[in-house]
N, C-alpha and C positions, 0 to 999 in steps of 0.2 A: 702733673701726675702721670705715671706710667700708663701706657695704653691698655695693658693687660688689666690693671686695676679698674679702669673706666668701664671696661666690659664686664668684669667679675662682680663688682659691687652691685650694679642694677640686676644682674642675673641672680645673684644671692638673695636680694631683696624680693624679687619676683617669686623666687622658690619658697621664700619664708611665708609670703602671702598665701601661696597656693597651699602649702602644708597647713597653715593655720585655718584657712577656709575649709579645707578637706576634714580637719579635725572636728569642725563644728558642723558636719553634715548629718543633720538630725532627721531630715525629711525621709519618711518611709514607714514600714510597719515594723513594730518591735514586739516580740513574744516574751511572756514571763509566766513562770509558775512558781508559786512560793507557799510556803506553810504558815498559817496565822493561828491565833487562838480559836477561830471558828472553823478551822480545817484548811485544806488546800484550796487556793484560788488560782485561776487561770485568766490571764489578760492578754488581749492584743491591743496595743496602742498604735494608732494610725495618726502620725505627727507630720506637721508641715511647718518648717521654719521659714520666715519671711523677715530677713533682717535679724532683729533681736526678739521678734514677736513669734510665739509658737501657738499654733491652733491644732485642733484634732479631736479625735473621739477615742474612747476606750471600749472595747468589747470584753465582757467578763462572764466567768462562770464561777459561782460561789454557792455554797449551801443549797444545792438543787435549784438555784435560780440563774437565769441567764438574761443578759440585757446589754445595752450600751448607753453611753452617756457622753455628752459633749464636754471636753475639758475646758477649764477656764484659767485666766491669769498666767497664761503660758509665757515664758521668757526663756532666752538663751543668751548668755554672755561668754564668749569664747567656747569653752567646753562645759560651763555649768549651766544646768537645766533646772527649771522648776515650773510646776503647773498644779492645779487644783481639780480634784474630782468631786463634784457635789453629790452627796448621797442623801436620799429621803428615807429615813428609817423610823417607823411608828410615829409618824406626823412630826418628826424632828429633821431639822437640816444639819447634816453633819459635813464638815470640810474634811477631805482626805487631801493633805498636802504632800506633794512629791517634790524632793530636791535630790540633785545628784550630779553625776559627771558622765560625759560622753567620752568613751575610750574605744575609738574604732568602731567595731560592730558590737560593742557591748555598752549598755546604758545602766550604770550602777546607781541605784536609787534608794533613798530612805523614804518611807511611807508613814506619815503621821496621821492617824485616824482619830481626829478630834482630840479628846483627853483621854482616850481609851487605850490605845496601843501605838507602839512604833515598830515597824518591821523593815528589814533590809531585803532587797530583791535586785536581781539582775535580769534585764530585758535584752534579748539578743535580736539583732537585725534579721528580718525574715528576707531572704535572697530571693528576688524576682527571677523567675524562669524564663 
């Protein structure tokens, strides 16, 4: 094998691993504001990826209410993300399921609120100063 190829192939492989690892860099804060059936909602997701496991919490503002919640069932595979926000509403447990794709500093999500509504949103990475 040509010496040049012996150097280029491992270098290309290392670069591909670096790029794919960077593409899945989910850890950090993500801010979203989106319109829903109940009005505008504001969220900050504080996420941490450890391998394919995602943990974190969401801080929200909606309908004159503020709060935070621990996210559940978080996963990431390459750039595909999913997690669940549990919601207690009038003594009922409602699952808010998020699925989406990480694209650099944007997290494009579909949010399914039980059997009530489905919304699209984009969360943007909060740059640390």
